[in-house]
N, C-alpha and C positions, 0 to 999 in steps of 0.2 A: 507123642504127647502133644498136644496140639498147642502154639504159640496163642499167649495173649495178644488181642488187636491193641494196636498204639491208641489209645483214647486221648491221649494228651494234646490240650488246643495250645495251638501257636497266639500270642497276643496279638491283638492285630492295633494297630494305632487309629483311632478317630481322631478327624479333624475337628478342633473345637467349633460348636457352631455361634455363630453371632446372631443375636434376636435384634433385631432393627427395631427402635422403637418409633412408632408413630409420628408422623410430624404435624405437630395439631398448628394450625396458621390461625394468628389474631385478626381479627376481624378489623379491618381498617376503619377507623372512625371518619366521617366526612368531616374537611376541615372547614372551619368557619371563615366566610369570604373576609379577606384581609381589608383592613380599613386605609383608604389611601388620604395622604396628607397631601392637601391639595386647596386653592383655591374654588371655591363654588357658588354657583348662581343658581337662584331658586325665580321662579317666575308665575304669576297667576293664571290659575285655570281659567277657560271662555276668552270671549271675544274683548273685555271690557278691562282696561288699565286705567284705574281712576288714579289722581295726582297720589295720593297716600292711602293705605288699607294697612289696618292694623289686625294680626291675629293673636289669640290668646296665647300669655306667655307664661302663664301658672294657671295651677288649679282652682276652681270655684264651683260655688253651686251652678251658675249660671252658665259657667263656659267648663265643662269636665275636661281635664289633661290628664288621662291617666294611660298607663300602655300596662299590658298584662305580661306577667314575667312566666312563660309557660313551663321553666325547671322549678320555679318555687312556688308556682300555683296563686301567686300572689297580683293583685292590682299595686303598682307603684304609681305613689302622685309625682308628676313631671312640673317643674320649675325651672325657668331661665334664669339664672344669678351670673352675673356677669364678675363674682367674684370666686366662683366656686367651679372645680372640674369637673363635678358629676350634676348630670341634669334631675336626677332623683332626690326627692326631699330627705328621706331617710339616710343618704349618703353624704348629704352636704352638712357641714359642720362651721359652729361660729354663726355670726349676723350673715344674713343674705343681702347682696345689692341687688337689686329687682332689675331687669333690662324689658326692653321694649321692642317686638317685632313686627318692623313697618317695611311694607313696600312702598317705593316710591315708580309711580309710572308704572306700576307692575311688575317690578323687578325689584329681586333684594340680593344683593352681591356679600358674601361672607367669605374672609380673607382666612388661608389657615391657620392662623393664628389663633383663631376663634374655634378652636374646634368644639366647645361645650355647645356652642349655638347651631353647628354645624350638625353635630351628633342630633341634638333636639330634632331638627327639621328632615334630614334625611333617615333618621331611624325611628324613632319614637313619637312623634307629634300625630295624632289624629287626624289633621286636616290635610296632611299629605296625600297626594292623586286625588282630592277633592277639591280642594281651595287654589291648591298650589301645586307645582309639581318641580322637581329639580332637573335642572336645563341638561341634557346629555347630547353631545353633540353626536356620538356614536349611534346612538337611538334615534336620533333626527335623521341622520344620512340613510339608516338603514328604512325607516320609514318612507325618506323621500324614493331612493330604489327602488320599493316594491312599487312606489307609486308610476315611476319612470316606465318601469317594464310592465305596468297594466295599459299606459298608454301604448308603448310599444306595438304589444300583442294586440291592441284596437286599431291601430293603423295598420299594423301589416294584415288584417281581416280585412278592413275596409278597402285597399287596393286589392286585393284578392277577390272580394264580394263580387257575386253573380248580380249582372243589373237589375233582376226582377227583385232580387232577395234586396237591394241596396234601396231601390224606391220603396219598398215595404217600408224600412226601418226608418226612412228618411222621412214619409208620409206620418209617421207617429211624432217627429219633432216639429215638422212645418206645416203638416195640415195638405190641404188638396192643391195648394199652391204647387207642389210637386208632379202634379198632372202635366202643367206647361211648362215644365225644364227638359234641357236635350241631357243625355246622357252623360256629358261630360260634366254640364251645372251639376248635376244630381252626384258625380261620382268626386266633384269638387267638395260639395256641401256636407257630403257623408263623411268623409277625412277629416273635415273641419269639425263634424259634430264627436266624431272619435276622438279628437284630440282636446275637445272640450270637457266630454264628458263619457271618459273611456267606459266606466263601469256601467252606465245607462247604456250604452251603445252594445256591449258585450251581452247585457243582459237582453236586449231588444232582438240580436241578431240570432241566439238561441232559441228564441220563444216563435215555434211554429204558428202560434195566434196572429203573430204579427204579419206573416206572408199569406196566411189564409186572409184577415179581415181584407189584406189589399189585392187580392184576385175578386173578392166581392164587391170591393169600393172597384176595380177598374171592370168588373163584369156589368156593374150598374151603371158607371160613365160611358160605356160602350154599348149599350141598349142591349145586351142579352137578357140580362134579368132587371125587374124595375121593381122599386120599394114606395108602396103608397106614400101619399101625402101626411098622413099621422105618423108614417114610420113604424108601423106595425105588421106590415106584410110583405113578404118576398114574393114576387110571380114573375112565370115567364115574360119576356116583353112580346114573344113572338102569339103567343095563345091566352094570355094574360091567366093560365094556369096557375093555382096556389101552390107555393113550397113549402112556405112555413108562415106560421105566425108570430113574431116577435116576442117573447115574454114582458110583462108588465115592470118598466124601469130598468130598462138591460140595453145597452147600445146596441142599434139593428145589425151593425157589421159584426160586432162581437158575436151576437147569437148567429149569424149566420156562419161564422167560423167555426164555431162548435157543430152547428149542422151538418158541416162538411166532413167532419170524424165521424158520423153516423154510418150504419152500413148504408142506406138510403142516399145520403147527402155525398157519399164518396163517389158514386154513380154521377151527380150531380157536378159536382166540381170536375169530374175527368170532362163531361162533356162543356163545362164552360173553360175549361183550359185550352179544350182543342179548338173552342171557336174564338179564343183571344189570341190564337197563333197568327 
């Protein structure tokens, strides 16, 4: 008789499974810039500094003084009251003592104890950055640094510039006088020009039309090409063969510079360039 198979199943211990809960990160809210308690100075915009200048200190039909609150979607009326902590009329309580906002010689200094007026001028007043701005030494230093870097770049460019290009750029600044100058005089005046007006200098140095105009001028002065008395026609000086007619009301040398960029003009330019060497 066959033996029955042992079908008993041994108990196997299974380690308990731990289900990890997903980590949900709460998005961080951007922090509002903190308000720094300090003395502040405000200056009028522009180049004029009248002895006294007054800007509106409270809302009126003639001079609206409102600030739009994006959170509530409301226009809030502003008022500078010397005995109130808030600049918003709806938050002011009791009788309000109105104050004046007066600039003396283009400047208004507000001490750190007068937070009411500072916040009105720095945060809410609609005339900010239009009629006046807050004096910021860091911002001014940043702007001055940018200007200095532009000047340094222009000076380096002027120092390394090829003398022919230097002559072309300087001709825009001083005209035909450059034709009688030595290379050292050109280099000196070019550097002074770069220092005095760096942005214009860089713009001219990168404008190939400036160089092409100078080639046309030099070719005319050298007798390679000629410009008619009415300044309407360029010809070869050797045989009087016409090169171009100058469009009406256009500078003849600018027209010649544009012509040099055409298929026909490129060959003329190469021929003139060889004769100028």
